[in-house]
LONUFI-41952 format. One line per field, with one value per residue (C-alpha): x, y, z. Coordinates in pm, 1 decimal, decimal comma. Layout:
BEGIN
u: X;...
v: Y;...
w: Z;...
***
This chain:
BEGIN
u: 3634,0;3643,9;3274,6;3111,9;3134,0;3089,9;2827,3;2485,0;2575,7;2313,9;2366,7;2095,3;1774,7;1838,9;1626,2;1693,1;1549,4;1714,4;1932,1;2052,1;2136,1;2324,9;2542,2;2627,0;2818,4;3175,7;3190,6;2950,0;3181,7;3318,5;3550,4;3703,8;3991,9;3982,9;3715,4;3745,1;3485,2;3725,5;3513,4;3243,7;3478,8;3452,4;3734,4;3694,3;3574,8;3284,7;3421,5;3390,8;3721,5;3737,1;3411,3;3095,2;2749,7;2695,7;3027,9;2927,0;2599,9;2788,4;3035,4;2747,1;2581,4;2897,7;2932,4;2574,1;2620,4;2934,2;2741,7;2849,1;2576,2;2592,3;2382,3;2297,6;2177,1;1972,5;1819,3;1488,5;1379,9;1307,1;1646,0;1493,4;1719,4;1629,7;1848,5;1836,8;2009,2;2138,7;2131,2;2166,7;2066,8;1762,6;1843,1;1509,9;1658,7;1845,2;1508,8;1392,9;1206,7;1362,4;1280,9;1118,2;1057,7;1217,3;1538,7;1845,0;1662,0;1851,7;1678,9;1733,2;1502,3;1404,4;1504,6;1491,9;1258,8;912,3;760,2;1008,2;904,5;1138,7;1015,1;1197,4;1241,8;1363,3;1674,6;1678,9;1951,8;1852,3;1831,3;1764,1;2003,0;2118,4;2457,9;2524,7;2702,1;2518,3;2481,8;2747,1;3071,6;3059,2;3312,2;3325,8;3525,4;3751,8;3587,4;3752,7;3621,1;3268,2;3288,1;3385,8;3094,0;2850,2;2955,1;2883,2;2543,8;2256,8;1980,8;1646,3;1724,9;1884,8;2270,5;2436,7;2770,3;2859,3;2804,9;3177,0;3381,5;3687,7;3917,6;3778,7;4036,1;4024,7;3771,3;3809,8;3602,7;3402,3;3175,6;2966,6;2715,1;2342,7;2372,8;2629,6;2752,0;2756,0;3034,9;2938,2;3099,1;2878,3;2543,2;2419,8;2514,8;2308,9;2017,9;2024,1;1960,6;1629,0;1332,0;1322,3;1687,4;1906,4;2097,1;2396,3;2426,7;2406,3;2678,8;2923,1;2857,0;2823,3;2951,5;3243,0;3431,6;3409,1;3565,1;3853,9;3894,4;3965,2;4180,0;3961,1;3929,5;4112,5;3909,0;3585,8;3656,1;3346,4;3121,2;3283,6;3261,5;2888,8;2816,8;3049,0;2824,4;2509,4;2592,0;2707,4;2474,6;2514,0;2410,3;2261,4;1901,4;1932,4;1673,4;1789,9;2115,5;2269,7;2252,3;1884,2;1674,7;1330,2;1064,6;1154,3;1501,7;1406,4;1352,4;999,7;832,9;832,8;464,9;300,7;551,0;552,9;850,0;1078,8;963,8;1040,4;1381,4;1471,9;1370,9;1571,4;1883,1;1844,3;1819,8;2136,5;2337,1;2215,3;2071,9;2116,3;1848,7;1621,0;1641,9;1318,6;1135,3;1205,0;909,2;676,3;457,9;455,2;94,2;204,1;490,5;273,6;21,9;292,9;426,0;70,6;15,4;349,4;256,6;-75,7;112,4;347,3;44,0;-104,1;214,3;221,0;-136,6;-53,2;232,6;5,0;-255,4;12,4;133,3;-219,7;-277,1;38,7;-51,3;-397,9;-246,9;-19,7;-313,4;-524,1;-245,3;-229,7;-609,1;-596,1;-325,7;-543,8;-850,8;-656,5;-766,0;-1018,6;-1307,2;-1330,1;-1310,6;-1596,0;-1791,9;-1750,6;-1888,0;-2185,0;-2255,8;-2276,0;-2466,4;-2192,1;-2093,6;-1729,3;-1442,8;-1476,0;-1833,5;-1741,1;-1792,8;-1485,0;-1461,1;-1348,6;-1081,2;-947,7;-947,4;-759,3;-489,6;-435,2;-97,9;-200,2;-489,9;-473,2;-500,3;-795,8;-970,8;-916,7;-1056,9;-1367,9;-1428,2;-1398,1;-1642,3;-1884,8;-1867,1;-1941,7;-2245,8;-2373,7;-2335,6;-2525,8;-2804,5;-2805,4;-2759,8;-2526,7;-2183,5;-2132,0;-1789,7;-1594,5;-1341,2;-984,8;-972,3;-1333,1;-1205,5;-997,6;-1285,2;-1490,4;-1206,4;-1099,9;-1384,9;-1749,9;-1975,3;-2203,2;-2140,7;-1938,4;-2144,0;-2393,3;-2113,1;-1886,6;-2081,9;-1754,8;-1709,3;-1850,2;-1893,8;-2160,8;-2414,4;-2350,8;-2517,5;-2290,8;-2012,7;-2214,6;-2227,7;-1907,3;-1886,8;-1734,5;-1463,2;-1377,1;-1354,5;-1138,9;-893,5;-873,0;-804,7;-531,5;-373,4;-396,1;-214,3;70,3;84,0;100,1;422,7;609,1;672,3;470,7;458,2;147,7;156,2;-110,5;-246,4;-265,4;-428,3;-684,0;-758,4;-801,0;-1039,3;-1239,8;-1263,0;-1533,6;-1909,8;-2145,6;-2478,7;-2761,8;-3074,7;-3418,4;-3450,6;-3156,6;-3221,8;-3321,5;-2974,0;-2807,9;-2999,2;-2921,8;-2556,1;-2592,0;-2789,9;-2519,2;-2248,4;-2428,8;-2513,0;-2137,2;-2029,7;-2273,9;-2172,1;-2505,7;-2718,4;-3053,5;-3207,9;-2976,0;-3194,6;-3003,0;-2984,9;-3359,8;-3441,7;-3243,0;-3377,3;-3735,4;-3679,0;-3492,9;-3817,5;-4026,1;-3861,3;-3902,4;-4260,9;-4345,3;-4128,6;-4410,8;-4554,9;-4210,9;-4157,0;-4500,0;-4489,2;-4422,1;-4078,6;-4004,5;-3759,7;-3889,2;-3549,2;-3423,7;-3658,1;-3374,9;-3169,9;-3447,5;-3206,7;-2945,9;-3225,3;-3317,5;-2950,9;-2942,8;-3268,1;-3141,9;-2805,6;-2980,2;-3192,2;-2895,9;-2694,0;-2940,8;-2908,3;-2523,4;-2498,3;-2696,4;-2441,6;-2156,2;-2317,1;-2405,3;-2768,3;-3082,9;-3105,0;-3417,4;-3635,4;-3546,6;-3847,0;-3932,5;-4170,6;-3912,0;-4039,9;-4319,4;-4525,1;-4514,4;-4580,7;-4875,7;-5028,0;-5359,9;-5408,1;-5237,3;-5077,3;-4722,8;-4431,0;-4248,1;-4015,2;-3682,8;-3444,4;-3376,4;-2997,8;-2702,4;-2570,5;-2732,3;-2587,9;-2241,1;-2273,0;-2390,0;-2093,2;-1817,6;-1930,5;-2108,4;-1947,1;-2019,2;-2376,6;-2425,3;-2329,5;-2562,9;-2852,8;-2793,4;-2756,9;-3129,9;-3310,6;-3188,8;-3426,8;-3458,6;-3360,6;-3011,2;-2961,6;-2615,0;-2354,6;-2161,6;-2465,5;-2584,8;-2386,3;-2221,3;-1907,8;-1875,6;-1533,7;-1424,8;-1398,5;-1059,9;-742,9;-656,2;-355,4;-494,1;-178,0;-343,8;-680,6;-934,2;-1183,1;-1530,5;-1835,4;-1931,6;-1655,1;-1395,2;-1097,6;-924,2;-970,7;-678,7;-872,5;-1039,3;-1354,4;-1213,9;-1416,7;-1734,3;-1877,5;-1843,0;-2139,2;-2034,2;-2140,4;-2162,6;-1892,0;-2003,0;-2018,4;-1712,1;-1765,1;-1768,6;-1483,2;-1544,8;-1546,7;-1591,8;-1955,7;-1925,2;-1888,4;-2123,9;-1971,7;-1960,1;-2209,2;-2069,5;-1956,8;-2188,0;-2090,4;-1865,0;-1962,3;-1635,9;-1404,9;-1032,9;-915,9;-601,5;-424,1;-318,7;15,4;113,5;465,5;489,3;865,1;775,9;948,0;704,8;918,4;923,2;545,4;491,6;734,2;527,7;203,1;334,6;423,7;51,5;167,4;-0,5;188,8;63,0;131,1;479,9;571,0;464,2;655,1;966,9;930,4;875,8;1097,7;819,5;817,3;1200,1;1154,4;1448,6;1400,6;1315,0;1603,7;1703,1;1604,6;1865,4;1715,7;1963,8;1881,6;1679,8;1945,8;1871,8;1498,9;1312,9;1202,2;829,1;704,3;373,6;545,9;775,8;566,2;208,4;322,6;109,5;79,2;-65,7;90,6;31,1;254,4;519,0;772,3;672,9;1040,2;1095,5;842,2;1115,3;1232,3;1435,0;1773,0;1809,8;2027,3;1755,7;1486,5;1698,9;1775,7;1408,0;1312,9;1556,5;1424,5;1062,6;1163,6;1329,0;1098,4;759,2;600,4;702,6;423,6;82,1;-211,0;-424,9;-797,5;-875,4;-1064,7;-1237,4;-1165,3;-1303,7;-1132,6;-1149,8;-792,7;-732,5;-546,2;-366,1;-247,4;-101,6
v: 3818,8;4190,7;4259,6;3938,2;4022,3;4398,5;4513,7;4629,9;4574,8;4333,4;4195,6;4252,5;4077,6;4058,2;4205,2;4335,3;4027,8;3934,2;3639,6;3839,6;4138,2;3913,1;3749,4;4081,8;4179,3;4047,5;4080,1;3779,1;3547,4;3339,5;3125,4;3421,1;3289,6;2943,5;2825,9;2493,7;2262,2;1971,9;1729,6;1752,5;1647,2;1319,8;1142,9;1053,5;695,4;810,3;688,8;941,8;1119,9;1179,9;1208,5;997,0;1167,1;1121,5;1304,5;1586,5;1631,0;1625,0;1894,2;2115,6;2078,2;2185,3;2481,9;2576,4;2556,8;2786,6;3056,9;2975,0;3048,4;2771,2;2711,9;2396,0;2400,8;2134,9;2128,5;1954,8;1747,0;2057,4;2220,8;2473,7;2596,1;2538,4;2702,8;2569,1;2775,3;2691,7;2316,3;2113,8;1797,3;1813,3;1689,8;1692,2;1488,9;1808,7;1964,4;1649,0;1478,4;1136,8;866,7;1122,9;996,6;1307,9;1280,5;1302,2;1437,0;1693,3;2020,6;2340,7;2638,7;2718,8;3065,8;3383,3;3472,5;3580,6;3828,0;3711,0;3348,5;3066,7;2745,5;2437,3;2131,8;1778,2;1708,3;1327,7;1122,8;779,4;636,4;836,1;1071,1;1390,2;1378,6;1054,0;1074,3;1070,5;739,2;769,1;948,4;1162,7;1308,5;1688,3;1975,6;2186,4;2468,6;2743,5;2574,3;2558,1;2922,9;3022,2;2824,6;2978,5;3327,2;3241,8;3088,6;3307,7;3053,8;3001,8;2636,8;2532,1;2575,5;2242,4;2104,6;1758,0;1470,4;1387,1;1082,1;967,2;1075,5;1432,5;1697,7;1849,2;1611,9;1430,4;1186,4;1387,5;1299,5;1492,9;1471,2;1545,3;1874,3;2139,2;2349,3;2726,8;2919,3;3224,8;3466,2;3328,5;3298,9;3645,6;3559,2;3242,7;3424,3;3678,0;3418,2;3532,9;3297,9;3086,8;3138,6;2870,6;2789,4;2629,7;2915,6;3169,9;3005,5;2984,2;3342,4;3522,3;3325,1;3129,5;3460,1;3568,3;3242,3;3290,3;3651,7;3545,3;3251,0;2999,0;2728,5;2475,7;2543,2;2533,7;2241,6;2046,1;2341,0;2381,8;2010,3;2013,5;2271,4;2103,5;1796,0;2011,7;2156,9;1838,0;1596,1;1232,2;1130,1;1276,7;1205,4;1342,6;1612,0;1650,0;1651,1;1384,2;1626,3;1695,4;1532,7;1384,7;1442,4;1141,9;1298,1;1654,7;1785,1;1791,6;2047,2;1956,3;2048,1;2153,1;1972,7;2165,9;1981,3;2038,2;2405,8;2479,9;2307,0;2471,5;2814,3;2791,6;2684,9;2959,5;3230,2;3103,5;3063,7;3377,9;3623,2;3917,4;3762,1;3570,1;3765,3;3953,6;3627,8;3574,6;3796,1;3604,5;3359,4;2992,6;3040,2;3308,6;3100,4;2803,5;3018,2;3146,0;2808,3;2679,3;2959,8;2882,5;2521,8;2614,8;2814,3;2515,5;2300,3;2538,3;2528,0;2157,5;2140,3;2361,8;2130,4;1826,8;1984,7;2062,5;1705,5;1577,2;1802,5;1676,0;1310,9;1384,6;1521,3;1214,5;982,7;1167,4;1129,3;756,0;728,5;913,0;682,2;378,5;530,3;669,4;1021,6;1246,5;1188,3;817,3;901,3;1155,2;887,3;638,1;896,4;956,5;594,5;543,1;873,0;1020,6;1381,7;1333,4;1091,5;1109,2;986,0;666,7;333,4;190,0;-79,0;183,3;329,1;-27,3;-62,7;264,7;165,4;-184,1;-252,4;-413,3;-562,5;-899,7;-742,6;-526,4;-838,2;-1015,6;-715,6;-701,7;-1079,6;-1065,2;-777,4;-968,5;-1273,9;-1065,5;-910,9;-1251,6;-1380,6;-1077,4;-1128,9;-1507,2;-1570,0;-1794,0;-1633,7;-1514,7;-1510,8;-1268,1;-1301,8;-1146,4;-790,4;-706,2;-455,4;-270,1;-260,5;-87,5;152,1;230,4;195,2;244,4;5,9;-57,3;-186,1;63,3;-11,8;-277,1;-442,6;-487,0;-714,2;-806,9;-451,4;-307,9;-470,1;-388,1;-281,3;-576,2;-901,6;-1088,8;-1027,1;-1165,1;-1520,3;-1703,2;-2059,8;-2098,3;-2335,8;-2123,0;-1797,0;-1955,8;-2111,9;-1788,6;-1591,7;-1840,9;-1793,8;-1419,3;-1429,5;-1627,9;-1371,8;-1090,5;-1235,9;-1178,2;-1536,3;-1491,3;-1179,7;-1105,1;-827,6;-557,9;-716,9;-1062,9;-922,9;-738,5;-1057,8;-1258,2;-993,3;-985,2;-1364,7;-1438,2;-1386,1;-1566,9;-1699,6;-1780,6;-1992,0;-1862,5;-2113,8;-1962,7;-1592,8;-1521,9;-1645,9;-1424,1;-1115,1;-1208,1;-1199,5;-850,7;-739,9;-862,5;-693,7;-365,6;-391,1;-449,0;-160,0;88,5;-15,6;-180,0;108,8;-68,2;268,0;304,0;286,0;-0,6;-203,4;-139,5;-229,0;-558,0;-654,2;-624,3;-755,0;-1079,3;-1269,7;-1133,7;-1319,0;-1653,2;-1565,0;-1498,0;-1758,1;-1948,9;-1624,0;-1522,6;-1871,4;-1881,8;-1524,5;-1503,5;-1387,2;-1186,0;-1466,2;-1802,1;-1960,2;-1771,3;-1957,3;-2158,8;-1853,4;-1656,2;-1616,7;-1445,7;-1214,2;-1119,8;-1048,9;-812,0;-644,2;-603,0;-475,7;-201,2;-97,6;-62,5;100,4;384,2;451,7;429,6;651,6;923,9;921,9;943,0;1244,1;1388,9;1405,1;1305,7;929,3;759,4;553,2;185,3;-18,1;-262,5;-446,2;-483,0;-757,0;-837,7;-539,6;-682,6;-1046,6;-967,1;-709,9;-852,1;-601,2;-800,9;-488,7;-561,7;-592,4;-816,6;-748,8;-836,4;-539,8;-375,3;-387,4;-535,1;-708,2;-1037,8;-1034,0;-957,2;-1253,9;-1488,7;-1377,6;-1362,9;-1622,4;-1859,8;-2181,7;-2110,6;-2009,0;-2322,3;-2525,3;-2309,1;-2374,1;-2749,2;-2777,2;-2709,1;-2616,2;-2777,6;-2863,0;-2575,9;-2812,6;-2823,8;-2457,3;-2498,2;-2234,4;-2430,9;-2504,4;-2156,5;-2058,4;-2158,3;-1966,1;-1800,8;-1734,3;-1564,3;-1783,5;-1650,9;-1822,0;-1647,0;-1761,0;-1821,8;-1901,3;-2186,7;-2042,5;-2262,0;-2533,6;-2524,4;-2492,6;-2839,4;-2996,6;-3244,0;-3137,2;-2828,0;-2756,3;-2643,3;-2537,7;-2217,3;-2275,0;-2345,9;-2321,4;-2469,4;-2818,7;-3051,7;-3225,9;-3594,5;-3783,4;-4162,1;-4346,3;-4502,5;-4886,4;-5055,4;-5202,4;-5581,6;-5759,8;-6036,8;-6370,7;-6738,6;-6846,3;-7082,9;-6805,9;-6506,5;-6164,0;-6046,3;-5778,6;-5423,6;-5286,3;-5041,1;-4673,8;-4563,5;-4261,0;-4247,2;-3950,9;-3976,8;-3794,9;-3583,6;-3398,3;-3045,2;-2921,8;-2557,0;-2421,9;-2132,2;-2065,7;-1943,5;-1715,0;-1461,7;-1374,4;-1737,6;-1751,7;-1446,0;-1578,9;-1896,0;-1706,6;-1485,3;-1790,5;-1891,7;-2248,3;-2548,4;-2764,9;-3096,8;-3034,4;-2893,4;-3180,0;-3437,4;-3262,3;-3248,3;-3618,3;-3733,1;-3471,7;-3330,1;-2973,1;-2961,5;-2927,1;-3069,4;-3251,9;-3049,7;-2941,6;-3212,1;-3210,3;-3117,1;-3358,4;-3634,6;-3967,3;-3795,4;-3587,0;-3779,8;-3717,0;-3404,1;-3116,8;-3080,6;-2810,5;-2761,4;-2705,2;-2433,1;-2240,7;-2290,7;-2281,0;-2596,6;-2959,8;-3273,0;-3522,0;-3805,1;-3643,9;-3858,3;-3590,2;-3539,5;-3588,8;-3237,1;-3065,0;-2884,2;-2526,7;-2468,9;-2293,8;-1965,0;-2135,5;-2395,4;-2138,0;-1932,8;-2251,0;-2339,8;-1976,2;-1983,4;-2317,2;-2179,3;-1870,9;-2071,4;-2369,2;-2341,7;-2137,3;-2398,3;-2629,2;-2545,3;-2537,8;-2847,9;-2882,9;-2893,1;-3201,2;-3255,3;-3598,9;-3787,6;-3696,2;-3329,9;-3237,3;-3084,6;-3313,5;-3020,7;-2883,8;-3205,6
w: 2082,3;2012,7;2039,3;2147,2;2515,7;2493,4;2746,3;2621,7;2261,4;2109,9;1763,3;1497,5;1587,8;1958,1;2232,2;2586,9;2762,5;3097,5;2978,8;2672,6;2888,0;3127,5;2857,7;2692,5;3002,5;2998,6;3374,5;3403,0;3208,6;3501,1;3278,0;3101,1;2882,2;3028,4;2789,7;2624,1;2458,7;2428,6;2639,2;2362,1;2083,5;1902,4;1712,1;1346,2;1410,7;1618,6;1956,9;2239,5;2262,6;2633,0;2819,0;2853,5;2850,4;3225,3;3286,2;3058,4;3250,8;3583,4;3455,5;3344,4;3682,8;3863,1;3637,3;3700,1;4081,2;4040,3;3867,2;3500,0;3248,4;2985,3;2683,0;2484,7;2127,4;1939,1;1590,1;1550,0;1248,3;1042,9;1123,4;1368,7;1658,8;2026,9;2292,4;2651,3;2928,2;3278,7;3229,6;3553,0;3728,5;3956,7;4309,4;4487,6;4778,2;4885,6;4977,4;5159,9;4867,6;4879,0;4623,7;4400,3;4034,8;3895,6;4108,5;3890,8;3576,9;3365,6;3322,9;3120,6;3038,2;2676,1;2543,0;2730,9;3016,8;2921,5;3163,0;3420,9;3375,3;3251,9;3085,7;3209,9;2989,7;3070,6;2854,6;2807,5;2965,8;2841,4;2485,9;2282,2;2453,1;2271,6;2446,5;2258,1;1916,4;1582,5;1410,6;1141,8;1058,2;752,4;514,5;554,6;399,4;613,4;800,3;584,3;263,2;397,5;503,3;143,1;-9,8;252,7;153,4;-212,2;-129,6;-252,1;-329,1;-163,5;-80,1;245,4;240,5;203,0;72,4;-44,4;-40,1;-61,8;-160,4;19,8;-258,2;-270,7;-193,4;152,7;316,4;650,5;844,5;1097,9;1390,7;1635,1;1916,5;1866,7;2057,1;2096,8;2392,2;2333,7;2519,3;2715,9;2471,6;2176,7;2362,2;2252,8;1882,7;1887,0;2068,3;1788,5;1507,8;1344,0;1341,5;1022,9;948,5;782,0;1102,9;931,5;685,7;965,1;1164,6;871,9;752,2;1085,6;1378,2;1236,3;1140,7;1506,9;1619,5;1370,8;1472,4;1831,2;1712,9;1907,0;1635,6;1856,0;2173,3;1980,9;1758,3;1880,4;1790,4;1442,2;1378,9;1469,5;1204,8;952,5;985,5;986,6;651,6;483,6;290,6;385,8;29,6;-281,4;-178,5;180,2;272,5;638,9;839,2;1060,7;1356,1;1323,7;1600,3;1577,5;1842,6;2059,4;2117,2;2168,0;2524,7;2668,6;2900,3;3272,5;3304,2;3627,8;3845,7;4178,1;4324,9;4029,4;3999,0;4370,2;4357,1;4020,9;4133,6;4443,7;4251,6;3992,8;4261,8;4426,6;4105,0;3921,1;4170,7;3927,5;3702,5;3937,0;4270,6;4178,5;4181,2;4554,2;4649,2;4427,0;4615,8;4534,6;4398,6;4166,3;4045,2;3991,1;3807,7;3587,2;3516,2;3451,1;3202,2;3045,5;3021,2;2860,3;2600,0;2538,1;2505,4;2251,5;2054,7;2073,7;1951,5;1661,0;1566,8;1607,9;1384,1;1129,4;1139,8;1107,4;803,1;647,3;714,2;577,1;262,7;228,3;286,3;31,7;-226,9;-150,8;-193,1;-522,8;-640,5;-555,2;-725,5;-1024,7;-951,4;-775,2;-1018,7;-925,8;-558,5;-600,1;-786,6;-507,4;-263,1;-492,1;-549,3;-173,6;-120,4;98,4;100,4;134,0;197,3;582,1;560,5;378,5;572,6;743,7;477,6;221,8;451,8;489,3;113,8;64,2;321,0;181,6;39,2;-291,9;-496,9;-326,7;22,7;-98,2;-222,0;104,0;300,0;80,6;101,9;480,6;507,0;274,6;499,8;808,7;636,3;529,4;887,2;1022,9;768,6;828,3;459,0;255,8;203,4;-153,4;-325,2;-527,4;-805,0;-769,2;-887,5;-774,6;-510,7;-771,7;-1015,8;-752,7;-670,4;-1029,1;-1271,8;-1342,9;-1149,2;-1450,5;-1797,4;-1989,6;-2302,2;-2415,3;-2616,3;-2307,6;-2072,6;-1895,4;-1760,5;-1443,8;-1096,7;-839,0;-1108,0;-1338,6;-1250,6;-1489,6;-1237,5;-943,6;-806,0;-903,9;-784,2;-444,5;-556,5;-859,6;-661,6;-389,3;-633,9;-836,8;-508,7;-415,7;-754,8;-727,3;-392,1;-553,0;-841,9;-580,1;-436,8;-760,5;-847,2;-1174,7;-1380,6;-1583,9;-1846,7;-1864,1;-2178,9;-2023,1;-1715,7;-1923,7;-2114,5;-1792,9;-1651,3;-1971,3;-2003,1;-1748,4;-1723,4;-1496,1;-1652,7;-1411,0;-1467,6;-1380,4;-1090,3;-921,3;-987,2;-627,6;-516,7;-777,5;-662,0;-300,1;-392,0;-526,5;-221,5;19,1;-193,6;-189,2;178,6;250,1;30,7;195,5;545,2;624,0;495,1;420,9;327,6;26,3;-286,1;-449,4;-127,9;-74,5;-435,1;-431,8;-93,0;-203,3;-557,3;-475,3;-390,0;-667,0;-949,9;-771,7;-675,8;-1041,7;-1204,5;-1373,9;-1516,3;-1654,1;-1799,5;-1974,1;-2098,3;-2473,4;-2578,1;-2892,4;-2991,1;-2866,0;-2926,2;-2629,7;-2389,6;-2242,1;-2155,2;-1968,1;-1678,1;-1901,4;-2030,7;-1674,1;-1593,8;-1892,9;-1789,2;-1426,5;-1557,6;-1757,7;-1463,8;-1235,9;-1514,6;-1545,0;-1174,2;-1184,3;-1495,3;-1313,9;-1035,5;-1292,9;-1451,7;-1113,6;-1208,3;-1011,1;-1019,9;-1147,1;-912,8;-946,0;-1065,0;-790,9;-1026,3;-1308,2;-1550,6;-1308,8;-1423,1;-1782,0;-1718,3;-1487,1;-1738,1;-1862,5;-2140,1;-2400,4;-2546,7;-2413,7;-2656,9;-2417,4;-2128,7;-2293,9;-2307,8;-2643,0;-2637,5;-2827,1;-2510,0;-2596,2;-2949,1;-2802,3;-2562,7;-2849,2;-3061,0;-2802,6;-2561,0;-2800,4;-2682,4;-2316,4;-2401,5;-2593,2;-2282,8;-2073,3;-2307,1;-2316,5;-1930,4;-1891,0;-1584,4;-1262,6;-981,0;-732,5;-454,6;-603,3;-511,9;-378,6;-449,8;-704,5;-896,4;-953,8;-1262,3;-1579,1;-1646,1;-1983,8;-2145,6;-2465,4;-2770,6;-2871,6;-2739,7;-2413,8;-2209,4;-1862,6;-1663,2;-1470,5;-1389,9;-1213,8;-1300,4;-1438,5;-1210,8;-1096,2;-1308,0;-1187,4;-1394,9;-1535,1;-1902,1;-2119,2;-2433,8;-2553,6;-2356,4;-2017,7;-1694,0;-1847,5;-1788,4;-2083,4;-2233,0;-2245,8;-2552,7;-2535,5;-2718,9;-3038,4;-3037,8;-3193,4;-3542,7;-3526,5;-3698,5;-3949,1;-3775,8;-3857,9;-3892,1;-3607,9;-3346,7;-3325,0;-3288,6;-2935,0;-2834,6;-2838,9;-2504,6;-2344,7;-2379,1;-2093,3;-1884,7;-1693,6;-1742,7;-1738,0;-1432,4;-1449,7;-1174,8;-1278,4;-1159,4;-1175,0;-1254,1;-1009,4;-1099,9;-1441,2;-1693,9;-1811,8;-2110,8;-2227,9;-2181,1;-2400,0;-2660,0;-2685,0;-2699,4;-2979,4;-3184,1;-3203,4;-3182,8;-3022,0;-2768,5;-2888,6;-3253,3;-3182,1;-2955,1;-3210,6;-3488,2;-3266,4;-3180,5;-3545,7;-3712,5;-3913,5;-4068,1;-4024,8;-3641,4;-3448,8;-3114,8;-2810,0;-2582,6;-2330,2;-1970,7;-1712,3;-1453,4;-1346,4;-1519,8;-1787,5;-1967,9;-2288,6;-2263,4;-2383,3;-2168,1;-2093,9;-2328,7;-2146,7;-1809,1;-1928,6;-2184,5;-2058,2;-1695,0;-1614,9;-1704,5;-1542,3;-1307,5;-1553,1;-1814,2;-1986,0;-1913,7;-1548,0;-1455,9;-1596,1;-1369,6;-1174,4;-1153,7;-1469,1;-1466,8;-1647,5;-1908,5;-1979,2;-2008,6;-2249,8;-2457,5;-2474,5;-2562,1;-2856,9;-2973,1;-2960,0;-3147,9;-3427,7;-3463,6;-3304,2;-3579,0;-3839,2;-3722,3;-3862,8;-3630,9;-3648,7;-3599,2;-3226,9;-3122,2;-2788,1;-2647,1;-2357,5;-2032,3;-2097,0;-2203,8;-2540,2;-2777,1;-2948,9;-2619,3;-2469,9
***
């Protein structure tokens, strides 16, 4: 090259440091015109063309011992350039250190000398080894074409070309190693690359023309191929290069390793006396001190990189948390509800919830923490319905308004104390939903979440409040000084201790006497709502009344207007949950000795027709309901005696049979391989399975027979409508043969049939029959 080896001529950006000064003098180029990088070349298939990594390292060691100054270049995972000089194998056995653990390691020093001190690094020789080829071949443009594009590049983004297709003009399959060898004549050019420069762009604009000027493209093919790959995108979404190396491939500092330092210093003085001879007078203590200082500087740099990575990870984690909580305001609210200053102060439970992969996992984490809290407190384990964790993470904890008693979570007693069996089955169902076998639309999920309240009797109010206490104790990480935890802990026994007073105390509406428990739930919800709303508004929270209701029923002045809350919540419950409330009223008070978990509550559901996708059975019930008032125990009326038939006078009429109390048991089966689109189509038709099946069977309302089953032996029999459109049926069904996973063709055929004929059948009056299943939905 014309100027690359000219003495004392440093390119722009270079300095007069020892190594740079050494390589600027052509007299130090031992190889002269005998340079070749052919051993580093790779063929297009990625197979090593001539030389294995071990042979390359051996050749570099021999060149080092013969006074040849070599350089190796590597790009890290951000595309930053690292130059390592005088690479060689450490042979500690030469100086009498046999069986040393560092024997045979490959070493090079990073950059130029600093105050006469070099910084040695171990260059890895085992997997991952940078002498190995990159993982994939890649289609690259010819060098001259990339050079032209580099000269035209004037953007702020990193210079790249491609990605290319096999039929693109001028592209060839190209392969490379993870590092590149720098010939002596180009060392000063690479040392002059400014910090923060786009390395690939610099090579193609500045260094490649020098290679062409000296007609050295053939000898330096491996170097050119390396930067062809470095500039080429593997695919349209790539943000890095195939030759970039992550941290586990990059060399590492040797540290304060006295044996390696001594051996390395001796080798450097013999091979390059012009550079390292001045170090001969330095004592071993001085050298070790210098190396220790250098290591300290390296440690400081590593710490800065670690802090940077930590900050990056922290930002990524915060973004994930904000995605889970639907924004920063909710995250701030959670901190205020728990009286924590910031995210870092939240209990471990919340960090686990933020890290969980989905809603089902979050519920499992919350339930597990709740069980641990109950065990520690030596109390019965409460249960939570699916979606509770996400309600805590994404919404207000109190009722949004008096007319929406189904909203809220930790500050809404109507969401506490589900039956153990119901919660467990609902959780199992939620896990299956989470695996993608069943798709539930946002509207359906909203209806499902809105459909359930839990009504509690006065006798079991202490258990209900204990449930809330354990929930809050879990959420706060066991903080018994938290005002809500402290309030519920002290209050849970006061209701039971004053039960008779509460029961005898006059109500404004005496007809509500049998739902005193519900009135207490409303009163307690309003008290907790006031505290929660203060946190939402970031205002001073009111002191929770530890004598709530008790202060009224124990007042002897006679001036009280009653303790029931003035709110529209009760009216909403009566209007929207009337059927469930009716069952609750008729159930009456149960003996306190029956205080088992499944006897605590009656489950209230909306009176409109909500598709439930196989939700679970009623509290204390033995079967699953399929009607509008599912999940509630049925009041069983005795069967009316049969009317006696006219008989001959000689024989008296037999006595009527006693009324039967036995229920008809059915076994529900769930269709997990459902078609959500078919389910929505059926729901939109507003039809009833029982009525439609009867019409199809009898040919009424111009409804043709149902499509035939595809099951062998039943191809002349109808499909089971319940199984495919309601996603559930019972094992005693006449069409149980069709309870199989339906083909896409059958689903489409049935969907077309539903669209054309289901709406022809008018809805008939729903009747409750003994055995619990709805006649219209059979």
